[in-house]
All heavy atoms as TSV, in Angstrom:
chain	resi	resn	atom	element	x	y	z
A	1	MET	N	N	18.085	-16.134	-18.205
A	1	MET	CA	C	17.274	-14.961	-18.455
A	1	MET	C	C	18.004	-13.686	-18.046
A	1	MET	O	O	17.792	-12.651	-18.608
A	1	MET	CB	C	15.944	-15.108	-17.714
A	1	MET	CG	C	15.000	-13.964	-17.932
A	1	MET	SD	S	13.290	-14.442	-17.706
A	1	MET	CE	C	12.726	-14.200	-19.364
A	2	SER	N	N	18.885	-13.780	-17.056
A	2	SER	CA	C	19.610	-12.601	-16.620
A	2	SER	C	C	21.107	-12.901	-16.637
A	2	SER	O	O	21.558	-13.851	-16.007
A	2	SER	CB	C	19.165	-12.187	-15.217
A	2	SER	OG	O	19.945	-11.114	-14.759
A	3	ALA	N	N	21.866	-12.095	-17.335
A	3	ALA	CA	C	23.298	-12.340	-17.470
A	3	ALA	C	C	24.060	-12.036	-16.188
A	3	ALA	O	O	25.126	-12.581	-15.971
A	3	ALA	CB	C	23.846	-11.506	-18.617
A	4	ASP	N	N	23.536	-11.175	-15.315
A	4	ASP	CA	C	24.274	-10.782	-14.126
A	4	ASP	C	C	23.891	-11.564	-12.875
A	4	ASP	O	O	24.396	-11.284	-11.802
A	4	ASP	CB	C	24.122	-9.276	-13.877
A	4	ASP	CG	C	22.689	-8.862	-13.628
A	4	ASP	OD1	O	21.775	-9.602	-14.024
A	4	ASP	OD2	O	22.483	-7.789	-13.041
A	5	GLN	N	N	23.029	-12.572	-12.988
A	5	GLN	CA	C	22.626	-13.382	-11.842
A	5	GLN	C	C	22.627	-14.851	-12.232
A	5	GLN	O	O	22.298	-15.189	-13.362
A	5	GLN	CB	C	21.200	-13.046	-11.397
A	5	GLN	CG	C	20.972	-11.655	-10.918
A	5	GLN	CD	C	19.541	-11.489	-10.442
A	5	GLN	OE1	O	19.047	-12.283	-9.663
A	5	GLN	NE2	N	18.877	-10.464	-10.915
A	6	ASP	N	N	22.992	-15.715	-11.276
A	6	ASP	CA	C	22.792	-17.140	-11.494
A	6	ASP	C	C	21.314	-17.426	-11.301
A	6	ASP	O	O	20.706	-16.950	-10.345
A	6	ASP	CB	C	23.598	-17.959	-10.480
A	6	ASP	CG	C	25.089	-17.908	-10.746
A	6	ASP	OD1	O	25.477	-17.693	-11.910
A	6	ASP	OD2	O	25.862	-18.093	-9.795
A	7	THR	N	N	20.723	-18.177	-12.202
A	7	THR	CA	C	19.308	-18.505	-12.093
A	7	THR	C	C	19.104	-19.998	-12.343
A	7	THR	O	O	19.971	-20.664	-12.916
A	7	THR	CB	C	18.456	-17.721	-13.113
A	7	THR	OG1	O	18.872	-18.057	-14.429
A	7	THR	CG2	C	18.572	-16.218	-12.902
A	8	ILE	N	N	17.969	-20.517	-11.873
A	8	ILE	CA	C	17.560	-21.887	-12.142
A	8	ILE	C	C	16.095	-21.860	-12.556
A	8	ILE	O	O	15.387	-20.893	-12.294
A	8	ILE	CB	C	17.737	-22.810	-10.916
A	8	ILE	CG1	C	16.877	-22.333	-9.741
A	8	ILE	CG2	C	19.183	-22.919	-10.513
A	8	ILE	CD1	C	16.797	-23.320	-8.589
A	9	VAL	N	N	15.648	-22.924	-13.189
A	9	VAL	CA	C	14.243	-23.048	-13.563
A	9	VAL	C	C	13.549	-23.864	-12.485
A	9	VAL	O	O	14.005	-24.948	-12.132
A	9	VAL	CB	C	14.085	-23.736	-14.936
A	9	VAL	CG1	C	12.619	-23.987	-15.248
A	9	VAL	CG2	C	14.740	-22.908	-16.021
A	10	VAL	N	N	12.453	-23.325	-11.932
A	10	VAL	CA	C	11.656	-24.002	-10.917
A	10	VAL	C	C	10.245	-24.146	-11.464
A	10	VAL	O	O	9.647	-23.170	-11.900
A	10	VAL	CB	C	11.629	-23.185	-9.597
A	10	VAL	CG1	C	10.729	-23.843	-8.575
A	10	VAL	CG2	C	13.035	-23.003	-9.059
A	11	ARG	N	N	9.730	-25.358	-11.457
A	11	ARG	CA	C	8.349	-25.600	-11.878
A	11	ARG	C	C	7.478	-25.512	-10.632
A	11	ARG	O	O	7.738	-26.187	-9.639
A	11	ARG	CB	C	8.195	-26.980	-12.521
A	11	ARG	CG	C	9.123	-27.222	-13.673
A	11	ARG	CD	C	8.654	-26.487	-14.913
A	11	ARG	NE	N	9.554	-26.792	-16.021
A	11	ARG	CZ	C	9.846	-25.934	-16.964
A	11	ARG	NH1	N	9.318	-24.741	-16.967
A	11	ARG	NH2	N	10.654	-26.276	-17.941
A	12	ALA	N	N	6.466	-24.657	-10.665
A	12	ALA	CA	C	5.617	-24.446	-9.492
A	12	ALA	C	C	4.206	-24.089	-9.918
A	12	ALA	O	O	3.990	-23.582	-11.020
A	12	ALA	CB	C	6.189	-23.313	-8.630
A	13	ASN	N	N	3.274	-24.342	-9.057
A	13	ASN	CA	C	1.909	-23.866	-9.263
A	13	ASN	C	C	1.852	-22.435	-8.766
A	13	ASN	O	O	2.325	-22.133	-7.669
A	13	ASN	CB	C	0.909	-24.731	-8.485
A	13	ASN	CG	C	0.889	-26.145	-9.001
A	13	ASN	OD1	O	0.989	-26.384	-10.197
A	13	ASN	ND2	N	0.778	-27.092	-8.105
A	14	VAL	N	N	1.290	-21.550	-9.565
A	14	VAL	CA	C	1.253	-20.134	-9.232
A	14	VAL	C	C	-0.186	-19.652	-9.270
A	14	VAL	O	O	-0.901	-19.878	-10.250
A	14	VAL	CB	C	2.102	-19.319	-10.237
A	14	VAL	CG1	C	2.021	-17.833	-9.934
A	14	VAL	CG2	C	3.538	-19.804	-10.235
A	15	GLU	N	N	-0.602	-18.988	-8.207
A	15	GLU	CA	C	-1.934	-18.382	-8.174
A	15	GLU	C	C	-1.817	-16.968	-8.729
A	15	GLU	O	O	-0.945	-16.201	-8.313
A	15	GLU	CB	C	-2.442	-18.340	-6.734
A	15	GLU	CG	C	-3.850	-17.839	-6.598
A	15	GLU	CD	C	-4.366	-17.929	-5.164
A	15	GLU	OE1	O	-3.787	-18.668	-4.358
A	15	GLU	OE2	O	-5.351	-17.235	-4.883
A	16	MET	N	N	-2.674	-16.647	-9.692
A	16	MET	CA	C	-2.660	-15.309	-10.288
A	16	MET	C	C	-4.083	-14.928	-10.658
A	16	MET	O	O	-4.937	-15.803	-10.825
A	16	MET	CB	C	-1.758	-15.263	-11.530
A	16	MET	CG	C	-2.311	-16.004	-12.730
A	16	MET	SD	S	-1.408	-15.747	-14.263
A	16	MET	CE	C	0.154	-16.439	-13.904
A	17	PRO	N	N	-4.339	-13.644	-10.786
A	17	PRO	CA	C	-5.672	-13.216	-11.204
A	17	PRO	C	C	-5.992	-13.726	-12.616
A	17	PRO	O	O	-5.120	-13.759	-13.488
A	17	PRO	CB	C	-5.586	-11.688	-11.194
A	17	PRO	CG	C	-4.402	-11.370	-10.349
A	17	PRO	CD	C	-3.459	-12.521	-10.499
A	18	VAL	N	N	-7.221	-14.099	-12.832
A	18	VAL	CA	C	-7.663	-14.536	-14.158
A	18	VAL	C	C	-7.399	-13.435	-15.180
A	18	VAL	O	O	-7.015	-13.712	-16.328
A	18	VAL	CB	C	-9.154	-14.936	-14.124
A	18	VAL	CG1	C	-9.677	-15.217	-15.517
A	18	VAL	CG2	C	-9.359	-16.145	-13.224
A	19	ALA	N	N	-7.569	-12.188	-14.773
A	19	ALA	CA	C	-7.337	-11.064	-15.686
A	19	ALA	C	C	-5.901	-11.041	-16.203
A	19	ALA	O	O	-5.656	-10.687	-17.362
A	19	ALA	CB	C	-7.666	-9.742	-14.993
A	20	ALA	N	N	-4.948	-11.442	-15.363
A	20	ALA	CA	C	-3.549	-11.479	-15.799
A	20	ALA	C	C	-3.354	-12.554	-16.862
A	20	ALA	O	O	-2.699	-12.314	-17.883
A	20	ALA	CB	C	-2.626	-11.733	-14.607
A	21	LEU	N	N	-3.923	-13.727	-16.643
A	21	LEU	CA	C	-3.810	-14.793	-17.635
A	21	LEU	C	C	-4.508	-14.393	-18.930
A	21	LEU	O	O	-3.977	-14.627	-20.028
A	21	LEU	CB	C	-4.384	-16.100	-17.100
A	21	LEU	CG	C	-4.266	-17.298	-18.040
A	21	LEU	CD1	C	-2.820	-17.562	-18.435
A	21	LEU	CD2	C	-4.886	-18.527	-17.413
A	22	ASN	N	N	-5.670	-13.762	-18.830
A	22	ASN	CA	C	-6.374	-13.295	-20.031
A	22	ASN	C	C	-5.516	-12.304	-20.818
A	22	ASN	O	O	-5.481	-12.339	-22.048
A	22	ASN	CB	C	-7.714	-12.659	-19.661
A	22	ASN	CG	C	-8.742	-13.680	-19.232
A	22	ASN	OD1	O	-8.635	-14.858	-19.539
A	22	ASN	ND2	N	-9.741	-13.232	-18.496
A	23	ALA	N	N	-4.825	-11.420	-20.117
A	23	ALA	CA	C	-3.970	-10.433	-20.782
A	23	ALA	C	C	-2.804	-11.118	-21.495
A	23	ALA	O	O	-2.456	-10.754	-22.624
A	23	ALA	CB	C	-3.449	-9.414	-19.768
A	24	ILE	N	N	-2.208	-12.115	-20.852
A	24	ILE	CA	C	-1.098	-12.839	-21.478
A	24	ILE	C	C	-1.579	-13.574	-22.728
A	24	ILE	O	O	-0.924	-13.551	-23.771
A	24	ILE	CB	C	-0.440	-13.812	-20.475
A	24	ILE	CG1	C	0.255	-13.018	-19.371
A	24	ILE	CG2	C	0.552	-14.729	-21.188
A	24	ILE	CD1	C	0.750	-13.867	-18.213
A	25	VAL	N	N	-2.734	-14.215	-22.646
A	25	VAL	CA	C	-3.286	-14.929	-23.803
A	25	VAL	C	C	-3.566	-13.947	-24.944
A	25	VAL	O	O	-3.251	-14.225	-26.112
A	25	VAL	CB	C	-4.558	-15.720	-23.413
A	25	VAL	CG1	C	-5.272	-16.245	-24.647
A	25	VAL	CG2	C	-4.204	-16.862	-22.463
A	26	ALA	N	N	-4.117	-12.784	-24.615
A	26	ALA	CA	C	-4.397	-11.778	-25.646
A	26	ALA	C	C	-3.101	-11.308	-26.312
A	26	ALA	O	O	-3.040	-11.167	-27.544
A	26	ALA	CB	C	-5.149	-10.597	-25.037
A	27	GLN	N	N	-2.070	-11.081	-25.506
A	27	GLN	CA	C	-0.783	-10.651	-26.073
A	27	GLN	C	C	-0.157	-11.765	-26.902
A	27	GLN	O	O	0.449	-11.501	-27.951
A	27	GLN	CB	C	0.172	-10.213	-24.958
A	27	GLN	CG	C	-0.250	-8.954	-24.246
A	27	GLN	CD	C	-0.344	-7.766	-25.185
A	27	GLN	OE1	O	0.465	-7.606	-26.104
A	27	GLN	NE2	N	-1.341	-6.929	-24.980
A	28	ALA	N	N	-0.296	-13.007	-26.466
A	28	ALA	CA	C	0.248	-14.145	-27.215
A	28	ALA	C	C	-0.388	-14.215	-28.597
A	28	ALA	O	O	0.298	-14.481	-29.593
A	28	ALA	CB	C	0.007	-15.445	-26.450
A	29	LYS	N	N	-1.694	-13.967	-28.665
A	29	LYS	CA	C	-2.385	-13.975	-29.967
A	29	LYS	C	C	-1.845	-12.874	-30.873
A	29	LYS	O	O	-1.617	-13.098	-32.062
A	29	LYS	CB	C	-3.887	-13.814	-29.768
A	29	LYS	CG	C	-4.548	-15.046	-29.193
A	29	LYS	CD	C	-6.035	-14.836	-28.985
A	29	LYS	CE	C	-6.676	-16.076	-28.366
A	29	LYS	NZ	N	-8.107	-15.881	-28.104
A	30	LYS	N	N	-1.617	-11.679	-30.307
A	30	LYS	CA	C	-1.076	-10.573	-31.100
A	30	LYS	C	C	0.324	-10.890	-31.608
A	30	LYS	O	O	0.705	-10.494	-32.710
A	30	LYS	CB	C	-1.025	-9.291	-30.266
A	30	LYS	CG	C	-2.372	-8.690	-29.960
A	30	LYS	CD	C	-2.203	-7.453	-29.111
A	30	LYS	CE	C	-3.539	-6.916	-28.647
A	30	LYS	NZ	N	-3.379	-5.762	-27.736
A	31	LEU	N	N	1.106	-11.584	-30.770
A	31	LEU	CA	C	2.487	-11.924	-31.129
A	31	LEU	C	C	2.579	-13.212	-31.932
A	31	LEU	O	O	3.668	-13.641	-32.296
A	31	LEU	CB	C	3.334	-12.065	-29.851
A	31	LEU	CG	C	3.444	-10.825	-28.975
A	31	LEU	CD1	C	4.081	-11.170	-27.635
A	31	LEU	CD2	C	4.254	-9.756	-29.691
A	32	GLN	N	N	1.438	-13.851	-32.146
A	32	GLN	CA	C	1.361	-15.132	-32.841
A	32	GLN	C	C	2.213	-16.190	-32.151
A	32	GLN	O	O	2.913	-16.968	-32.790
A	32	GLN	CB	C	1.738	-14.973	-34.318
A	32	GLN	CG	C	0.803	-14.049	-35.058
A	32	GLN	CD	C	1.141	-13.893	-36.520
A	32	GLN	OE1	O	2.177	-14.309	-36.989
A	32	GLN	NE2	N	0.234	-13.267	-37.249
A	33	ARG	N	N	2.154	-16.185	-30.814
A	33	ARG	CA	C	2.843	-17.199	-30.004
A	33	ARG	C	C	1.845	-18.304	-29.719
A	33	ARG	O	O	0.741	-18.052	-29.252
A	33	ARG	CB	C	3.312	-16.607	-28.666
A	33	ARG	CG	C	4.365	-15.525	-28.760
A	33	ARG	CD	C	5.778	-16.054	-28.782
A	33	ARG	NE	N	6.121	-16.904	-27.687
A	33	ARG	CZ	C	6.828	-16.536	-26.623
A	33	ARG	NH1	N	7.228	-15.307	-26.510
A	33	ARG	NH2	N	7.107	-17.409	-25.689
A	34	THR	N	N	2.214	-19.541	-29.978
A	34	THR	CA	C	1.288	-20.650	-29.762
A	34	THR	C	C	1.432	-21.281	-28.389
A	34	THR	O	O	0.503	-21.889	-27.894
A	34	THR	CB	C	1.471	-21.743	-30.834
A	34	THR	OG1	O	2.832	-22.174	-30.824
A	34	THR	CG2	C	1.103	-21.212	-32.203
A	35	ASP	N	N	2.600	-21.130	-27.747
A	35	ASP	CA	C	2.812	-21.755	-26.440
A	35	ASP	C	C	2.597	-20.725	-25.335
A	35	ASP	O	O	3.530	-20.076	-24.875
A	35	ASP	CB	C	4.200	-22.366	-26.343
A	35	ASP	CG	C	4.328	-23.319	-25.167
A	35	ASP	OD1	O	3.541	-23.178	-24.201
A	35	ASP	OD2	O	5.191	-24.200	-25.206
A	36	THR	N	N	1.351	-20.583	-24.936
A	36	THR	CA	C	0.996	-19.597	-23.906
A	36	THR	C	C	1.624	-19.945	-22.567
A	36	THR	O	O	2.023	-19.066	-21.815
A	36	THR	CB	C	-0.535	-19.503	-23.774
A	36	THR	OG1	O	-1.086	-19.244	-25.064
A	36	THR	CG2	C	-0.939	-18.383	-22.840
A	37	ALA	N	N	1.746	-21.235	-22.244
A	37	ALA	CA	C	2.345	-21.641	-20.967
A	37	ALA	C	C	3.778	-21.135	-20.857
A	37	ALA	O	O	4.188	-20.636	-19.796
A	37	ALA	CB	C	2.294	-23.155	-20.811
A	38	ASP	N	N	4.548	-21.240	-21.921
A	38	ASP	CA	C	5.915	-20.713	-21.898
A	38	ASP	C	C	5.915	-19.205	-21.712
A	38	ASP	O	O	6.757	-18.660	-20.990
A	38	ASP	CB	C	6.666	-21.069	-23.176
A	38	ASP	CG	C	7.197	-22.492	-23.186
A	38	ASP	OD1	O	7.184	-23.151	-22.121
A	38	ASP	OD2	O	7.626	-22.941	-24.263
A	39	LEU	N	N	4.977	-18.536	-22.342
A	39	LEU	CA	C	4.897	-17.077	-22.209
A	39	LEU	C	C	4.538	-16.683	-20.781
A	39	LEU	O	O	5.087	-15.717	-20.247
A	39	LEU	CB	C	3.896	-16.499	-23.210
A	39	LEU	CG	C	3.829	-14.985	-23.303
A	39	LEU	CD1	C	5.199	-14.377	-23.592
A	39	LEU	CD2	C	2.831	-14.576	-24.375
A	40	VAL	N	N	3.651	-17.428	-20.134
A	40	VAL	CA	C	3.321	-17.164	-18.728
A	40	VAL	C	C	4.589	-17.284	-17.887
A	40	VAL	O	O	4.897	-16.411	-17.069
A	40	VAL	CB	C	2.229	-18.130	-18.206
A	40	VAL	CG1	C	2.087	-18.019	-16.698
A	40	VAL	CG2	C	0.903	-17.857	-18.889
A	41	GLY	N	N	5.345	-18.343	-18.085
A	41	GLY	CA	C	6.598	-18.532	-17.347
A	41	GLY	C	C	7.587	-17.403	-17.584
A	41	GLY	O	O	8.226	-16.916	-16.650
A	42	GLU	N	N	7.704	-16.979	-18.841
A	42	GLU	CA	C	8.610	-15.872	-19.165
A	42	GLU	C	C	8.201	-14.593	-18.446
A	42	GLU	O	O	9.046	-13.873	-17.904
A	42	GLU	CB	C	8.624	-15.620	-20.669
A	42	GLU	CG	C	9.317	-16.687	-21.480
A	42	GLU	CD	C	9.168	-16.456	-22.983
A	42	GLU	OE1	O	8.994	-15.286	-23.407
A	42	GLU	OE2	O	9.215	-17.448	-23.720
A	43	MET	N	N	6.907	-14.305	-18.435
A	43	MET	CA	C	6.427	-13.075	-17.804
A	43	MET	C	C	6.649	-13.103	-16.296
A	43	MET	O	O	7.078	-12.111	-15.695
A	43	MET	CB	C	4.949	-12.845	-18.132
A	43	MET	CG	C	4.666	-12.649	-19.618
A	43	MET	SD	S	5.636	-11.324	-20.388
A	43	MET	CE	C	4.986	-9.903	-19.538
A	44	ILE	N	N	6.374	-14.242	-15.664
A	44	ILE	CA	C	6.598	-14.367	-14.217
A	44	ILE	C	C	8.081	-14.235	-13.906
A	44	ILE	O	O	8.470	-13.532	-12.965
A	44	ILE	CB	C	6.011	-15.682	-13.683
A	44	ILE	CG1	C	4.481	-15.651	-13.775
A	44	ILE	CG2	C	6.467	-15.938	-12.249
A	44	ILE	CD1	C	3.811	-16.980	-13.488
A	45	SER	N	N	8.931	-14.875	-14.702
A	45	SER	CA	C	10.379	-14.786	-14.482
A	45	SER	C	C	10.871	-13.348	-14.612
A	45	SER	O	O	11.663	-12.875	-13.774
A	45	SER	CB	C	11.124	-15.675	-15.478
A	45	SER	OG	O	10.849	-17.023	-15.228
A	46	ARG	N	N	10.404	-12.642	-15.625
A	46	ARG	CA	C	10.818	-11.248	-15.803
A	46	ARG	C	C	10.373	-10.399	-14.621
A	46	ARG	O	O	11.114	-9.532	-14.140
A	46	ARG	CB	C	10.262	-10.693	-17.110
A	46	ARG	CG	C	10.966	-11.300	-18.328
A	46	ARG	CD	C	10.428	-10.797	-19.628
A	46	ARG	NE	N	10.528	-9.344	-19.691
A	46	ARG	CZ	C	9.794	-8.597	-20.513
A	46	ARG	NH1	N	8.920	-9.150	-21.324
A	46	ARG	NH2	N	9.928	-7.297	-20.512
A	47	PHE	N	N	9.156	-10.648	-14.117
A	47	PHE	CA	C	8.651	-9.890	-12.971
A	47	PHE	C	C	9.503	-10.168	-11.729
A	47	PHE	O	O	9.889	-9.239	-11.008
A	47	PHE	CB	C	7.188	-10.264	-12.712
A	47	PHE	CG	C	6.570	-9.477	-11.599
A	47	PHE	CD1	C	6.024	-8.234	-11.840
A	47	PHE	CD2	C	6.540	-9.976	-10.305
A	47	PHE	CE1	C	5.448	-7.490	-10.814
A	47	PHE	CE2	C	5.973	-9.251	-9.276
A	47	PHE	CZ	C	5.425	-7.993	-9.518
A	48	ILE	N	N	9.815	-11.445	-11.488
A	48	ILE	CA	C	10.622	-11.824	-10.318
A	48	ILE	C	C	12.000	-11.166	-10.377
A	48	ILE	O	O	12.486	-10.636	-9.372
A	48	ILE	CB	C	10.735	-13.360	-10.228
A	48	ILE	CG1	C	9.402	-13.941	-9.740
A	48	ILE	CG2	C	11.882	-13.788	-9.326
A	48	ILE	CD1	C	9.317	-15.457	-9.816
A	49	LEU	N	N	12.636	-11.197	-11.535
A	49	LEU	CA	C	13.964	-10.610	-11.665
A	49	LEU	C	C	13.933	-9.090	-11.545
A	49	LEU	O	O	14.849	-8.481	-11.001
A	49	LEU	CB	C	14.598	-11.025	-12.986
A	49	LEU	CG	C	14.967	-12.512	-13.085
A	49	LEU	CD1	C	15.369	-12.878	-14.505
A	49	LEU	CD2	C	16.073	-12.862	-12.102
A	50	ALA	N	N	12.869	-8.471	-12.001
A	50	ALA	CA	C	12.774	-7.007	-11.983
A	50	ALA	C	C	12.391	-6.446	-10.619
A	50	ALA	O	O	12.626	-5.274	-10.341
A	50	ALA	CB	C	11.758	-6.534	-13.027
A	51	HIS	N	N	11.786	-7.269	-9.758
A	51	HIS	CA	C	11.250	-6.752	-8.501
A	51	HIS	C	C	11.935	-7.322	-7.261
A	51	HIS	O	O	11.320	-7.451	-6.205
A	51	HIS	CB	C	9.736	-6.992	-8.452
A	51	HIS	CG	C	9.007	-6.139	-9.437
A	51	HIS	ND1	N	8.785	-6.537	-10.734
A	51	HIS	CD2	C	8.498	-4.904	-9.330
A	51	HIS	CE1	C	8.158	-5.579	-11.375
A	51	HIS	NE2	N	7.971	-4.574	-10.547
A	52	ASP	N	N	13.211	-7.630	-7.340
A	52	ASP	CA	C	14.055	-8.043	-6.221
A	52	ASP	C	C	13.417	-9.129	-5.354
A	52	ASP	O	O	13.187	-8.956	-4.161
A	52	ASP	CB	C	14.432	-6.829	-5.362
A	52	ASP	CG	C	15.688	-7.115	-4.531
A	52	ASP	OD1	O	16.209	-8.244	-4.595
A	52	ASP	OD2	O	16.128	-6.203	-3.815
A	53	PHE	N	N	13.132	-10.254	-5.972
A	53	PHE	CA	C	12.533	-11.394	-5.271
A	53	PHE	C	C	13.450	-11.901	-4.163
A	53	PHE	O	O	12.979	-12.357	-3.118
A	53	PHE	CB	C	12.224	-12.505	-6.274
A	53	PHE	CG	C	11.411	-13.639	-5.716
A	53	PHE	CD1	C	10.130	-13.424	-5.229
A	53	PHE	CD2	C	11.922	-14.920	-5.681
A	53	PHE	CE1	C	9.369	-14.468	-4.719
A	53	PHE	CE2	C	11.168	-15.977	-5.175
A	53	PHE	CZ	C	9.892	-15.740	-4.695
A	54	VAL	N	N	14.756	-11.785	-4.347
A	54	VAL	CA	C	15.703	-12.230	-3.313
A	54	VAL	C	C	15.458	-11.451	-2.021
A	54	VAL	O	O	15.365	-12.037	-0.938
A	54	VAL	CB	C	17.161	-12.084	-3.785
A	54	VAL	CG1	C	18.130	-12.394	-2.659
A	54	VAL	CG2	C	17.431	-12.985	-4.981
A	55	ASP	N	N	15.335	-10.150	-2.114
A	55	ASP	CA	C	15.061	-9.340	-0.924
A	55	ASP	C	C	13.726	-9.734	-0.291
A	55	ASP	O	O	13.622	-9.855	0.917
A	55	ASP	CB	C	15.046	-7.852	-1.285
A	55	ASP	CG	C	14.791	-6.973	-0.075
A	55	ASP	OD1	O	15.577	-7.052	0.895
A	55	ASP	OD2	O	13.794	-6.224	-0.096
A	56	PHE	N	N	12.716	-9.957	-1.124
A	56	PHE	CA	C	11.396	-10.335	-0.634
A	56	PHE	C	C	11.447	-11.624	0.180
A	56	PHE	O	O	10.884	-11.706	1.266
A	56	PHE	CB	C	10.429	-10.482	-1.817
A	56	PHE	CG	C	9.043	-10.906	-1.423
A	56	PHE	CD1	C	8.118	-9.985	-0.967
A	56	PHE	CD2	C	8.669	-12.240	-1.495
A	56	PHE	CE1	C	6.836	-10.378	-0.600
A	56	PHE	CE2	C	7.388	-12.646	-1.139
A	56	PHE	CZ	C	6.476	-11.714	-0.685
A	57	VAL	N	N	12.132	-12.641	-0.329
A	57	VAL	CA	C	12.161	-13.933	0.372
A	57	VAL	C	C	13.065	-13.925	1.591
A	57	VAL	O	O	12.965	-14.809	2.447
A	57	VAL	CB	C	12.540	-15.113	-0.565
A	57	VAL	CG1	C	11.515	-15.250	-1.672
A	57	VAL	CG2	C	13.929	-14.974	-1.129
A	58	GLN	N	N	13.924	-12.941	1.718
A	58	GLN	CA	C	14.778	-12.846	2.898
A	58	GLN	C	C	14.068	-12.195	4.086
A	58	GLN	O	O	14.549	-12.274	5.208
A	58	GLN	CB	C	16.060	-12.078	2.558
A	58	GLN	CG	C	16.973	-12.875	1.650
A	58	GLN	CD	C	18.195	-12.104	1.206
A	58	GLN	OE1	O	18.220	-10.871	1.221
A	58	GLN	NE2	N	19.209	-12.819	0.776
A	59	GLN	N	N	12.913	-11.596	3.861
A	59	GLN	CA	C	12.183	-10.916	4.924
A	59	GLN	C	C	11.206	-11.879	5.590
A	59	GLN	O	O	10.266	-12.369	4.959
A	59	GLN	CB	C	11.424	-9.716	4.354
A	59	GLN	CG	C	12.356	-8.655	3.789
A	59	GLN	CD	C	11.592	-7.513	3.178
A	59	GLN	OE1	O	10.496	-7.165	3.608
A	59	GLN	NE2	N	12.172	-6.897	2.162
A	60	THR	N	N	11.421	-12.131	6.874
A	60	THR	CA	C	10.596	-13.077	7.639
A	60	THR	C	C	9.117	-12.711	7.597
A	60	THR	O	O	8.263	-13.595	7.554
A	60	THR	CB	C	11.072	-13.122	9.105
A	60	THR	OG1	O	12.479	-13.439	9.099
A	60	THR	CG2	C	10.339	-14.168	9.902
A	61	ALA	N	N	8.804	-11.457	7.579
A	61	ALA	CA	C	7.399	-11.013	7.578
A	61	ALA	C	C	6.628	-11.519	6.366
A	61	ALA	O	O	5.416	-11.637	6.411
A	61	ALA	CB	C	7.333	-9.486	7.626
A	62	ASN	N	N	7.321	-11.847	5.297
A	62	ASN	CA	C	6.649	-12.332	4.093
A	62	ASN	C	C	6.268	-13.804	4.177
A	62	ASN	O	O	5.680	-14.337	3.251
A	62	ASN	CB	C	7.532	-12.082	2.864
A	62	ASN	CG	C	7.662	-10.609	2.565
A	62	ASN	OD1	O	6.690	-9.863	2.728
A	62	ASN	ND2	N	8.813	-10.187	2.157
A	63	TYR	N	N	6.555	-14.451	5.298
A	63	TYR	CA	C	6.217	-15.860	5.476
A	63	TYR	C	C	5.014	-16.052	6.384
A	63	TYR	O	O	4.823	-17.123	6.926
A	63	TYR	CB	C	7.429	-16.629	6.036
A	63	TYR	CG	C	8.514	-16.782	4.992
A	63	TYR	CD1	C	9.486	-15.808	4.834
A	63	TYR	CD2	C	8.545	-17.881	4.167
A	63	TYR	CE1	C	10.486	-15.944	3.881
A	63	TYR	CE2	C	9.535	-18.030	3.195
A	63	TYR	CZ	C	10.508	-17.044	3.063
A	63	TYR	OH	O	11.484	-17.195	2.113
A	64	LYS	N	N	4.180	-15.041	6.521
A	64	LYS	CA	C	2.964	-15.158	7.309
A	64	LYS	C	C	2.036	-16.177	6.661
A	64	LYS	O	O	1.992	-16.302	5.440
A	64	LYS	CB	C	2.234	-13.813	7.420
A	64	LYS	CG	C	3.039	-12.786	8.184
A	64	LYS	CD	C	2.285	-11.473	8.221
A	64	LYS	CE	C	3.120	-10.431	8.937
A	64	LYS	NZ	N	2.502	-9.114	8.866
A	65	GLU	N	N	1.270	-16.864	7.476
A	65	GLU	CA	C	0.330	-17.855	6.950
A	65	GLU	C	C	-0.758	-17.177	6.142
A	65	GLU	O	O	-1.194	-16.076	6.451
A	65	GLU	CB	C	-0.320	-18.647	8.098
A	65	GLU	CG	C	0.607	-19.663	8.695
A	65	GLU	CD	C	-0.116	-20.617	9.615
A	65	GLU	OE1	O	-1.243	-21.034	9.290
A	65	GLU	OE2	O	0.442	-20.917	10.671
A	66	ARG	N	N	-1.201	-17.880	5.097
A	66	ARG	CA	C	-2.307	-17.375	4.286
A	66	ARG	C	C	-3.599	-17.567	5.052
A	66	ARG	O	O	-3.775	-18.536	5.762
A	66	ARG	CB	C	-2.386	-18.147	2.976
A	66	ARG	CG	C	-1.192	-17.927	2.096
A	66	ARG	CD	C	-1.234	-18.813	0.889
A	66	ARG	NE	N	-2.414	-18.482	0.098
A	66	ARG	CZ	C	-2.668	-19.018	-1.067
A	66	ARG	NH1	N	-1.891	-19.909	-1.565
A	66	ARG	NH2	N	-3.752	-18.678	-1.754
A	67	SER	N	N	-4.503	-16.639	4.874
A	67	SER	CA	C	-5.803	-16.793	5.549
A	67	SER	C	C	-6.852	-17.353	4.634
A	67	SER	O	O	-6.696	-17.519	3.493
A	67	SER	CB	C	-6.270	-15.463	6.101
A	67	SER	OG	O	-6.066	-14.407	5.212
């Protein structure tokens, strides 16, 4: 997905707002995409690459327990 970074594909369960999934499904219909699951993965991957996920995971404070 990114030419300037080494990347791998990781299959994971992801918690997201229902509104986000609804928006992806609506866009998939407009684009006539039938595989919404692939589109969800593409959108999450683009977000991770665009928002410096490496920096985020290197910060210890981001590993606080969920309440």
